[in-house]
C-alpha positions, 0 to 999 in steps of 0.5 A: 211601625212608621213608614220611611220617607223618601229623600231627594239628596245631593249625590257627588255632582248628581242626585240621588233619591234615598229611603229614610234610614238607609246609606245606599240610594234607590236611584241616582239622577243627572238632574235634581228635578228628575230626583224630585219628580222620582221621590215624589212618585215613590212617596205618593205610591207608599203614602209617606212624606217626600223630602227635597234637600238643597245642594247643601243637603239642607231640607228645602221643602217637603210634601206629605202623601196619604193620611196625615194625623196632624195636617200642617196649618202652613199650606207650603209645607 
């Protein structure tokens, strides 16, 4: 079974941290930066991927933590 990634997503006029495959957020934050920080901490702790979305809900960036069988050649993602 693969680990579930964490996402920083828009939530009304705030930002939420959600685990992949769930509807209910883990936490809700006033700013995008604090939501992304929480997403990063959870992803590092569980050695999975942190996925950051923009206000439109489109993925803007990703960070992988832990063992990656297929590391990306592009250092940005």
